[in-house]
N, CA, C and O atoms as CSV, one atom per row, in Angstrom:
chain,resi,resn,atom,element,x,y,z
A,1,MET,N,N,37.481,7.139,48.577
A,1,MET,CA,C,37.057,6.245,47.512
A,1,MET,C,C,36.932,4.833,48.076
A,1,MET,O,O,37.730,4.401,48.908
A,2,ILE,N,N,35.925,4.140,47.606
A,2,ILE,CA,C,35.734,2.733,47.945
A,2,ILE,C,C,35.737,1.953,46.637
A,2,ILE,O,O,34.997,2.272,45.707
A,3,VAL,N,N,36.572,0.936,46.579
A,3,VAL,CA,C,36.603,0.050,45.415
A,3,VAL,C,C,36.022,-1.284,45.847
A,3,VAL,O,O,36.391,-1.822,46.891
A,4,ARG,N,N,35.132,-1.805,45.059
A,4,ARG,CA,C,34.533,-3.104,45.368
A,4,ARG,C,C,34.866,-4.063,44.244
A,4,ARG,O,O,34.402,-3.884,43.118
A,5,LYS,N,N,35.653,-5.064,44.531
A,5,LYS,CA,C,35.957,-6.120,43.564
A,5,LYS,C,C,34.778,-7.088,43.530
A,5,LYS,O,O,34.166,-7.353,44.565
A,6,LEU,N,N,34.460,-7.608,42.372
A,6,LEU,CA,C,33.315,-8.500,42.226
A,6,LEU,C,C,33.404,-9.679,43.196
A,6,LEU,O,O,32.388,-10.092,43.757
A,7,ASN,N,N,34.582,-10.214,43.396
A,7,ASN,CA,C,34.744,-11.342,44.316
A,7,ASN,C,C,34.388,-10.994,45.756
A,7,ASN,O,O,34.115,-11.890,46.554
A,8,ASP,N,N,34.384,-9.708,46.102
A,8,ASP,CA,C,34.076,-9.274,47.466
A,8,ASP,C,C,32.613,-8.914,47.674
A,8,ASP,O,O,32.179,-8.709,48.808
A,9,ALA,N,N,31.853,-8.835,46.595
A,9,ALA,CA,C,30.427,-8.482,46.702
A,9,ALA,C,C,29.660,-9.631,47.354
A,9,ALA,O,O,29.938,-10.802,47.093
A,10,LYS,N,N,28.694,-9.284,48.204
A,10,LYS,CA,C,27.891,-10.277,48.922
A,10,LYS,C,C,26.528,-10.450,48.252
A,10,LYS,O,O,25.926,-9.486,47.777
A,11,SER,N,N,26.062,-11.679,48.223
A,11,SER,CA,C,24.748,-11.941,47.647
A,11,SER,C,C,23.651,-11.508,48.622
A,11,SER,O,O,23.883,-11.393,49.825
A,12,TYR,N,N,22.478,-11.275,48.092
A,12,TYR,CA,C,21.328,-10.927,48.921
A,12,TYR,C,C,20.061,-11.463,48.273
A,12,TYR,O,O,20.015,-11.712,47.069
A,13,GLU,N,N,19.039,-11.635,49.094
A,13,GLU,CA,C,17.740,-12.123,48.623
A,13,GLU,C,C,16.789,-10.946,48.486
A,13,GLU,O,O,16.649,-10.140,49.406
A,14,ALA,N,N,16.147,-10.854,47.355
A,14,ALA,CA,C,15.150,-9.812,47.123
A,14,ALA,C,C,13.767,-10.460,47.143
A,14,ALA,O,O,13.592,-11.550,46.597
A,15,PRO,N,N,12.789,-9.810,47.759
A,15,PRO,CA,C,11.450,-10.404,47.823
A,15,PRO,C,C,10.815,-10.552,46.444
A,15,PRO,O,O,11.013,-9.722,45.557
A,16,ASN,N,N,10.045,-11.634,46.283
A,16,ASN,CA,C,9.270,-11.900,45.073
A,16,ASN,C,C,10.121,-11.998,43.810
A,16,ASN,O,O,9.662,-11.641,42.725
A,17,HIS,N,N,11.356,-12.478,43.942
A,17,HIS,CA,C,12.228,-12.752,42.800
A,17,HIS,C,C,12.364,-14.266,42.658
A,17,HIS,O,O,12.240,-15.001,43.637
A,18,ARG,N,N,12.622,-14.729,41.428
A,18,ARG,CA,C,12.758,-16.163,41.185
A,18,ARG,C,C,13.842,-16.426,40.137
A,18,ARG,O,O,14.041,-15.635,39.214
A,19,ALA,N,N,14.531,-17.544,40.299
A,19,ALA,CA,C,15.580,-17.976,39.374
A,19,ALA,C,C,16.564,-16.845,39.081
A,19,ALA,O,O,16.749,-16.449,37.930
A,20,TYR,N,N,17.177,-16.343,40.118
A,20,TYR,CA,C,18.070,-15.194,39.990
A,20,TYR,C,C,19.174,-15.284,41.048
A,20,TYR,O,O,19.110,-16.085,41.980
A,21,SER,N,N,20.163,-14.452,40.870
A,21,SER,CA,C,21.209,-14.254,41.868
A,21,SER,C,C,21.547,-12.774,41.860
A,21,SER,O,O,21.739,-12.184,40.797
A,22,SER,N,N,21.622,-12.171,43.041
A,22,SER,CA,C,21.920,-10.746,43.130
A,22,SER,C,C,23.093,-10.500,44.059
A,22,SER,O,O,23.253,-11.172,45.078
A,23,LEU,N,N,23.906,-9.529,43.690
A,23,LEU,CA,C,25.042,-9.100,44.496
A,23,LEU,C,C,24.873,-7.631,44.836
A,23,LEU,O,O,24.591,-6.818,43.956
A,24,ARG,N,N,25.043,-7.287,46.091
A,24,ARG,CA,C,24.981,-5.882,46.488
A,24,ARG,C,C,26.376,-5.297,46.321
A,24,ARG,O,O,27.331,-5.746,46.953
A,25,LEU,N,N,26.478,-4.292,45.462
A,25,LEU,CA,C,27.768,-3.658,45.208
A,25,LEU,C,C,28.026,-2.508,46.169
A,25,LEU,O,O,29.119,-2.388,46.723
A,26,PHE,N,N,27.018,-1.661,46.366
A,26,PHE,CA,C,27.149,-0.514,47.267
A,26,PHE,C,C,25.816,-0.217,47.928
A,26,PHE,O,O,24.755,-0.492,47.366
A,27,GLY,N,N,25.881,0.343,49.121
A,27,GLY,CA,C,24.700,0.739,49.870
A,27,GLY,C,C,24.274,-0.320,50.862
A,27,GLY,O,O,24.615,-1.494,50.721
A,28,MET,N,N,23.530,0.100,51.858
A,28,MET,CA,C,23.037,-0.763,52.932
A,28,MET,C,C,24.194,-1.536,53.566
A,28,MET,O,O,25.190,-0.932,53.964
A,29,ASP,N,N,24.078,-2.856,53.664
A,29,ASP,CA,C,25.114,-3.628,54.355
A,29,ASP,C,C,26.440,-3.680,53.598
A,29,ASP,O,O,27.443,-4.121,54.159
A,30,ALA,N,N,26.469,-3.241,52.340
A,30,ALA,CA,C,27.703,-3.245,51.566
A,30,ALA,C,C,28.544,-1.997,51.809
A,30,ALA,O,O,29.679,-1.916,51.338
A,31,GLY,N,N,27.999,-1.021,52.539
A,31,GLY,CA,C,28.743,0.207,52.814
A,31,GLY,C,C,28.726,1.160,51.636
A,31,GLY,O,O,28.179,0.864,50.574
A,32,GLY,N,N,29.337,2.305,51.853
A,32,GLY,CA,C,29.381,3.333,50.820
A,32,GLY,C,C,28.217,4.287,50.941
A,32,GLY,O,O,27.977,4.824,52.023
A,33,PRO,N,N,27.482,4.518,49.862
A,33,PRO,CA,C,26.413,5.519,49.888
A,33,PRO,C,C,25.316,5.168,50.895
A,33,PRO,O,O,25.024,3.997,51.138
A,34,THR,N,N,24.731,6.191,51.461
A,34,THR,CA,C,23.650,5.976,52.430
A,34,THR,C,C,22.273,6.224,51.831
A,34,THR,O,O,21.273,5.768,52.384
A,35,LYS,N,N,22.203,6.930,50.723
A,35,LYS,CA,C,20.912,7.299,50.147
A,35,LYS,C,C,20.476,6.407,48.993
A,35,LYS,O,O,19.317,6.459,48.583
A,36,PHE,N,N,21.386,5.584,48.458
A,36,PHE,CA,C,21.010,4.696,47.368
A,36,PHE,C,C,21.782,3.386,47.449
A,36,PHE,O,O,22.784,3.273,48.156
A,37,VAL,N,N,21.285,2.397,46.702
A,37,VAL,CA,C,21.833,1.051,46.678
A,37,VAL,C,C,22.102,0.671,45.225
A,37,VAL,O,O,21.306,0.994,44.344
A,38,VAL,N,N,23.217,-0.012,44.969
A,38,VAL,CA,C,23.542,-0.491,43.632
A,38,VAL,C,C,23.780,-1.992,43.712
A,38,VAL,O,O,24.569,-2.466,44.531
A,39,GLY,N,N,23.089,-2.733,42.854
A,39,GLY,CA,C,23.246,-4.174,42.828
A,39,GLY,C,C,23.478,-4.679,41.422
A,39,GLY,O,O,23.221,-3.984,40.439
A,40,LEU,N,N,23.973,-5.907,41.348
A,40,LEU,CA,C,24.175,-6.605,40.086
A,40,LEU,C,C,23.328,-7.855,40.145
A,40,LEU,O,O,23.496,-8.677,41.046
A,41,SER,N,N,22.413,-8.013,39.194
A,41,SER,CA,C,21.498,-9.150,39.207
A,41,SER,C,C,21.650,-9.989,37.950
A,41,SER,O,O,21.863,-9.472,36.853
A,42,HIS,N,N,21.535,-11.310,38.139
A,42,HIS,CA,C,21.564,-12.273,37.040
A,42,HIS,C,C,20.251,-13.046,37.090
A,42,HIS,O,O,19.916,-13.641,38.115
A,43,PHE,N,N,19.509,-13.040,35.986
A,43,PHE,CA,C,18.252,-13.777,35.893
A,43,PHE,C,C,18.428,-14.934,34.918
A,43,PHE,O,O,18.761,-14.732,33.750
A,44,LEU,N,N,18.199,-16.145,35.411
A,44,LEU,CA,C,18.264,-17.332,34.573
A,44,LEU,C,C,17.071,-17.370,33.620
A,44,LEU,O,O,16.099,-16.644,33.827
A,45,PRO,N,N,17.127,-18.198,32.586
A,45,PRO,CA,C,15.959,-18.352,31.723
A,45,PRO,C,C,14.723,-18.695,32.564
A,45,PRO,O,O,14.762,-19.591,33.407
A,46,GLY,N,N,13.646,-17.978,32.323
A,46,GLY,CA,C,12.413,-18.158,33.095
A,46,GLY,C,C,12.377,-17.387,34.391
A,46,GLY,O,O,11.338,-17.328,35.048
A,47,GLY,N,N,13.496,-16.792,34.773
A,47,GLY,CA,C,13.550,-16.032,36.021
A,47,GLY,C,C,12.898,-14.681,35.885
A,47,GLY,O,O,12.589,-14.231,34.781
A,48,GLY,N,N,12.690,-14.034,37.021
A,48,GLY,CA,C,12.096,-12.711,36.991
A,48,GLY,C,C,11.767,-12.202,38.371
A,48,GLY,O,O,12.239,-12.727,39.379
A,49,ALA,N,N,10.952,-11.171,38.400
A,49,ALA,CA,C,10.528,-10.543,39.648
A,49,ALA,C,C,9.140,-9.952,39.461
A,49,ALA,O,O,8.785,-9.486,38.379
A,50,GLY,N,N,8.359,-9.982,40.544
A,50,GLY,CA,C,7.031,-9.410,40.519
A,50,GLY,C,C,6.010,-10.382,39.946
A,50,GLY,O,O,6.296,-11.568,39.782
A,51,PRO,N,N,4.832,-9.882,39.647
A,51,PRO,CA,C,4.462,-8.467,39.649
A,51,PRO,C,C,4.274,-7.927,41.063
A,51,PRO,O,O,3.635,-8.550,41.911
A,52,ASP,N,N,4.842,-6.766,41.284
A,52,ASP,CA,C,4.664,-6.066,42.545
A,52,ASP,C,C,5.144,-4.631,42.410
A,52,ASP,O,O,5.603,-4.204,41.350
A,53,SER,N,N,5.028,-3.912,43.490
A,53,SER,CA,C,5.496,-2.525,43.524
A,53,SER,C,C,6.143,-2.276,44.875
A,53,SER,O,O,5.951,-3.040,45.822
A,54,SER,N,N,6.903,-1.208,44.952
A,54,SER,CA,C,7.523,-0.805,46.220
A,54,SER,C,C,7.667,0.709,46.213
A,54,SER,O,O,7.597,1.335,45.155
A,55,PRO,N,N,7.867,1.299,47.378
A,55,PRO,CA,C,7.987,2.754,47.436
A,55,PRO,C,C,9.328,3.283,46.919
A,55,PRO,O,O,9.521,4.496,46.843
A,56,THR,N,N,10.253,2.388,46.563
A,56,THR,CA,C,11.561,2.854,46.094
A,56,THR,C,C,11.561,3.116,44.598
A,56,THR,O,O,10.891,2.425,43.830
A,57,GLU,N,N,12.325,4.128,44.196
A,57,GLU,CA,C,12.579,4.382,42.783
A,57,GLU,C,C,13.668,3.406,42.341
A,57,GLU,O,O,14.572,3.092,43.116
A,58,LYS,N,N,13.585,2.928,41.101
A,58,LYS,CA,C,14.566,1.979,40.594
A,58,LYS,C,C,15.001,2.369,39.189
A,58,LYS,O,O,14.222,2.907,38.402
A,59,VAL,N,N,16.262,2.085,38.898
A,59,VAL,CA,C,16.782,2.184,37.541
A,59,VAL,C,C,17.402,0.838,37.212
A,59,VAL,O,O,18.217,0.321,37.976
A,60,TYR,N,N,17.018,0.273,36.081
A,60,TYR,CA,C,17.592,-0.972,35.583
A,60,TYR,C,C,18.455,-0.639,34.371
A,60,TYR,O,O,18.041,0.127,33.501
A,61,VAL,N,N,19.648,-1.211,34.316
A,61,VAL,CA,C,20.526,-1.095,33.154
A,61,VAL,C,C,20.909,-2.513,32.751
A,61,VAL,O,O,21.615,-3.201,33.489
A,62,VAL,N,N,20.449,-2.950,31.593
A,62,VAL,CA,C,20.742,-4.300,31.125
A,62,VAL,C,C,22.153,-4.311,30.533
A,62,VAL,O,O,22.482,-3.515,29.654
A,63,LEU,N,N,22.973,-5.229,31.035
A,63,LEU,CA,C,24.336,-5.364,30.539
A,63,LEU,C,C,24.431,-6.435,29.456
A,63,LEU,O,O,25.165,-6.283,28.479
A,64,SER,N,N,23.673,-7.530,29.645
A,64,SER,CA,C,23.662,-8.593,28.643
A,64,SER,C,C,22.334,-9.332,28.708
A,64,SER,O,O,21.678,-9.367,29.749
A,65,GLY,N,N,21.949,-9.919,27.584
A,65,GLY,CA,C,20.680,-10.630,27.499
A,65,GLY,C,C,19.542,-9.701,27.118
A,65,GLY,O,O,19.746,-8.526,26.812
A,66,ARG,N,N,18.327,-10.261,27.144
A,66,ARG,CA,C,17.127,-9.498,26.801
A,66,ARG,C,C,16.087,-9.750,27.880
A,66,ARG,O,O,15.755,-10.897,28.182
A,67,LEU,N,N,15.587,-8.690,28.448
A,67,LEU,CA,C,14.666,-8.752,29.575
A,67,LEU,C,C,13.319,-8.160,29.174
A,67,LEU,O,O,13.264,-7.070,28.605
A,68,THR,N,N,12.240,-8.869,29.467
A,68,THR,CA,C,10.897,-8.338,29.220
A,68,THR,C,C,10.432,-7.626,30.478
A,68,THR,O,O,10.451,-8.199,31.567
A,69,LEU,N,N,10.017,-6.387,30.328
A,69,LEU,CA,C,9.515,-5.547,31.405
A,69,LEU,C,C,8.042,-5.282,31.130
A,69,LEU,O,O,7.681,-4.867,30.029
A,70,ILE,N,N,7.189,-5.519,32.122
A,70,ILE,CA,C,5.746,-5.285,31.970
A,70,ILE,C,C,5.317,-4.249,32.996
A,70,ILE,O,O,5.450,-4.465,34.200
A,71,VAL,N,N,4.806,-3.132,32.520
A,71,VAL,CA,C,4.298,-2.051,33.372
A,71,VAL,C,C,2.955,-1.617,32.799
A,71,VAL,O,O,2.855,-1.296,31.615
A,72,ASP,N,N,1.924,-1.608,33.640
A,72,ASP,CA,C,0.579,-1.220,33.212
A,72,ASP,C,C,0.115,-2.019,31.993
A,72,ASP,O,O,-0.535,-1.469,31.104
A,73,GLY,N,N,0.448,-3.319,31.946
A,73,GLY,CA,C,0.024,-4.179,30.852
A,73,GLY,C,C,0.824,-4.019,29.571
A,73,GLY,O,O,0.604,-4.760,28.612
A,74,LYS,N,N,1.748,-3.068,29.535
A,74,LYS,CA,C,2.559,-2.831,28.342
A,74,LYS,C,C,3.901,-3.535,28.493
A,74,LYS,O,O,4.599,-3.358,29.492
A,75,GLU,N,N,4.254,-4.340,27.488
A,75,GLU,CA,C,5.520,-5.067,27.502
A,75,GLU,C,C,6.574,-4.321,26.698
A,75,GLU,O,O,6.316,-3.828,25.600
A,76,THR,N,N,7.770,-4.253,27.277
A,76,THR,CA,C,8.912,-3.646,26.621
A,76,THR,C,C,10.092,-4.602,26.781
A,76,THR,O,O,10.296,-5.160,27.858
A,77,ILE,N,N,10.853,-4.788,25.735
A,77,ILE,CA,C,12.038,-5.635,25.821
A,77,ILE,C,C,13.261,-4.738,25.910
A,77,ILE,O,O,13.473,-3.856,25.078
A,78,LEU,N,N,14.063,-4.987,26.943
A,78,LEU,CA,C,15.307,-4.254,27.139
A,78,LEU,C,C,16.469,-5.162,26.773
A,78,LEU,O,O,16.527,-6.309,27.216
A,79,GLY,N,N,17.390,-4.659,25.969
A,79,GLY,CA,C,18.582,-5.391,25.586
A,79,GLY,C,C,19.825,-4.703,26.127
A,79,GLY,O,O,19.718,-3.747,26.895
A,80,PRO,N,N,21.000,-5.177,25.737
A,80,PRO,CA,C,22.245,-4.613,26.241
A,80,PRO,C,C,22.321,-3.092,26.070
A,80,PRO,O,O,22.050,-2.558,24.994
A,81,SER,N,N,22.688,-2.423,27.137
A,81,SER,CA,C,22.828,-0.960,27.233
A,81,SER,C,C,21.500,-0.227,27.300
A,81,SER,O,O,21.493,1.000,27.399
A,82,ASP,N,N,20.359,-0.940,27.249
A,82,ASP,CA,C,19.063,-0.292,27.456
A,82,ASP,C,C,18.841,-0.109,28.948
A,82,ASP,O,O,19.361,-0.873,29.761
A,83,SER,N,N,18.071,0.901,29.297
A,83,SER,CA,C,17.781,1.173,30.706
A,83,SER,C,C,16.357,1.659,30.860
A,83,SER,O,O,15.710,2.053,29.890
A,84,CYS,N,N,15.875,1.626,32.096
A,84,CYS,CA,C,14.536,2.138,32.372
A,84,CYS,C,C,14.475,2.636,33.813
A,84,CYS,O,O,15.293,2.269,34.657
A,85,TYR,N,N,13.499,3.466,34.062
A,85,TYR,CA,C,13.226,4.014,35.392
A,85,TYR,C,C,11.859,3.496,35.826
A,85,TYR,O,O,10.894,3.560,35.065
A,86,ILE,N,N,11.781,2.981,37.054
A,86,ILE,CA,C,10.519,2.547,37.655
A,86,ILE,C,C,10.239,3.476,38.821
A,86,ILE,O,O,11.033,3.553,39.759
A,87,GLY,N,N,9.122,4.178,38.774
A,87,GLY,CA,C,8.783,5.148,39.804
A,87,GLY,C,C,8.279,4.501,41.082
A,87,GLY,O,O,7.971,3.309,41.098
A,88,PRO,N,N,8.193,5.286,42.161
A,88,PRO,CA,C,7.693,4.771,43.430
A,88,PRO,C,C,6.281,4.210,43.269
A,88,PRO,O,O,5.423,4.831,42.642
A,89,ASN,N,N,6.056,3.032,43.842
A,89,ASN,CA,C,4.751,2.364,43.836
A,89,ASN,C,C,4.235,2.008,42.443
A,89,ASN,O,O,3.057,1.691,42.283
A,90,GLU,N,N,5.103,2.057,41.437
A,90,GLU,CA,C,4.719,1.650,40.085
A,90,GLU,C,C,4.811,0.125,40.007
A,90,GLU,O,O,5.868,-0.452,40.262
A,91,LYS,N,N,3.712,-0.513,39.659
A,91,LYS,CA,C,3.682,-1.974,39.581
A,91,LYS,C,C,4.426,-2.429,38.331
A,91,LYS,O,O,4.185,-1.938,37.228
A,92,ARG,N,N,5.353,-3.396,38.536
A,92,ARG,CA,C,6.138,-3.883,37.419
A,92,ARG,C,C,6.391,-5.377,37.575
A,92,ARG,O,O,6.368,-5.926,38.676
A,93,GLU,N,N,6.632,-6.011,36.432
A,93,GLU,CA,C,7.083,-7.396,36.415
A,93,GLU,C,C,8.219,-7.486,35.411
A,93,GLU,O,O,8.154,-6.886,34.339
A,94,ILE,N,N,9.267,-8.240,35.757
A,94,ILE,CA,C,10.351,-8.480,34.822
A,94,ILE,C,C,10.477,-9.989,34.631
A,94,ILE,O,O,10.364,-10.764,35.581
A,95,ILE,N,N,10.716,-10.389,33.369
A,95,ILE,CA,C,10.794,-11.805,33.030
A,95,ILE,C,C,11.906,-12.020,32.007
A,95,ILE,O,O,12.031,-11.266,31.042
A,96,ASN,N,N,12.698,-13.040,32.227
A,96,ASN,CA,C,13.663,-13.464,31.217
A,96,ASN,C,C,13.004,-14.562,30.398
A,96,ASN,O,O,12.912,-15.706,30.843
A,97,ARG,N,N,12.551,-14.218,29.213
A,97,ARG,CA,C,11.855,-15.176,28.342
A,97,ARG,C,C,12.804,-15.823,27.329
A,97,ARG,O,O,12.353,-16.469,26.383
A,98,THR,N,N,14.093,-15.656,27.520
A,98,THR,CA,C,15.067,-16.214,26.584
A,98,THR,C,C,15.770,-17.407,27.228
A,98,THR,O,O,15.503,-17.759,28.377
A,99,ASN,N,N,16.661,-18.013,26.472
A,99,ASN,CA,C,17.466,-19.116,26.983
A,99,ASN,C,C,18.862,-18.664,27.402
A,99,ASN,O,O,19.750,-19.490,27.616
A,100,GLU,N,N,19.051,-17.350,27.517
A,100,GLU,CA,C,20.327,-16.781,27.950
A,100,GLU,C,C,20.149,-16.113,29.305
A,100,GLU,O,O,19.045,-15.702,29.660
A,101,VAL,N,N,21.228,-16.006,30.054
A,101,VAL,CA,C,21.193,-15.290,31.330
A,101,VAL,C,C,21.121,-13.792,31.048
A,101,VAL,O,O,21.814,-13.281,30.169
A,102,VAL,N,N,20.277,-13.100,31.802
A,102,VAL,CA,C,20.201,-11.640,31.739
A,102,VAL,C,C,20.990,-11.085,32.919
A,102,VAL,O,O,20.775,-11.488,34.062
A,103,THR,N,N,21.900,-10.162,32.639
A,103,THR,CA,C,22.677,-9.500,33.683
A,103,THR,C,C,22.347,-8.019,33.645
A,103,THR,O,O,22.363,-7.396,32.583
A,104,MET,N,N,22.047,-7.457,34.817
A,104,MET,CA,C,21.693,-6.039,34.850
A,104,MET,C,C,22.149,-5.384,36.149
A,104,MET,O,O,22.301,-6.038,37.181
A,105,ILE,N,N,22.359,-4.103,36.067
A,105,ILE,CA,C,22.635,-3.257,37.229
A,105,ILE,C,C,21.296,-2.727,37.713
A,105,ILE,O,O,20.456,-2.316,36.912
A,106,VAL,N,N,21.101,-2.739,39.022
A,106,VAL,CA,C,19.909,-2.166,39.635
A,106,VAL,C,C,20.372,-1.074,40.596
A,106,VAL,O,O,21.188,-1.325,41.483
A,107,ALA,N,N,19.854,0.123,40.418
A,107,ALA,CA,C,20.119,1.225,41.348
A,107,ALA,C,C,18.788,1.687,41.896
A,107,ALA,O,O,17.822,1.861,41.153
A,108,MET,N,N,18.743,1.884,43.196
A,108,MET,CA,C,17.485,2.331,43.812
A,108,MET,C,C,17.790,3.148,45.057
A,108,MET,O,O,18.864,3.038,45.648
A,109,ASN,N,N,16.817,3.973,45.443
A,109,ASN,CA,C,17.011,4.712,46.683
A,109,ASN,C,C,16.982,3.728,47.852
A,109,ASN,O,O,16.292,2.710,47.794
A,110,ASN,N,N,17.715,4.025,48.883
A,110,ASN,CA,C,17.833,3.143,50.048
A,110,ASN,C,C,16.530,3.188,50.839
A,110,ASN,O,O,16.160,4.243,51.356
A,111,PRO,N,N,15.825,2.054,50.943
A,111,PRO,CA,C,14.563,2.058,51.695
A,111,PRO,C,C,14.765,2.292,53.187
A,111,PRO,O,O,13.802,2.581,53.896
A,112,GLN,N,N,15.994,2.174,53.677
A,112,GLN,CA,C,16.280,2.396,55.089
A,112,GLN,C,C,16.696,3.838,55.383
A,112,GLN,O,O,16.836,4.221,56.544
A,113,ALA,N,N,16.893,4.637,54.329
A,113,ALA,CA,C,17.366,6.024,54.538
A,113,ALA,C,C,16.242,6.952,54.916
A,113,ALA,O,O,16.469,8.143,55.126
């Protein structure tokens, strides 16, 4: 078993993200699983990611706040405990259009595996 305390999690930079902070909880340089990565992301008001796509599968789980997700021109708002799956090479954009911080868990397959 590996336990990761929040204070021990390391920040990382994700491409094409803005006004955010991310912590890698498990996978890649954080150790633990080799086939997937789990991160904790905070998006400030106006922050977001994309529009872009990547070959990795992703699952977003919103813990707090409200996040706008745009896929194929369709907008969906995710709130606390809502989740979504983004398939490989699926173009997506996420935006925090509120005045509150959005906190979410991101799980994805390890692009280095």
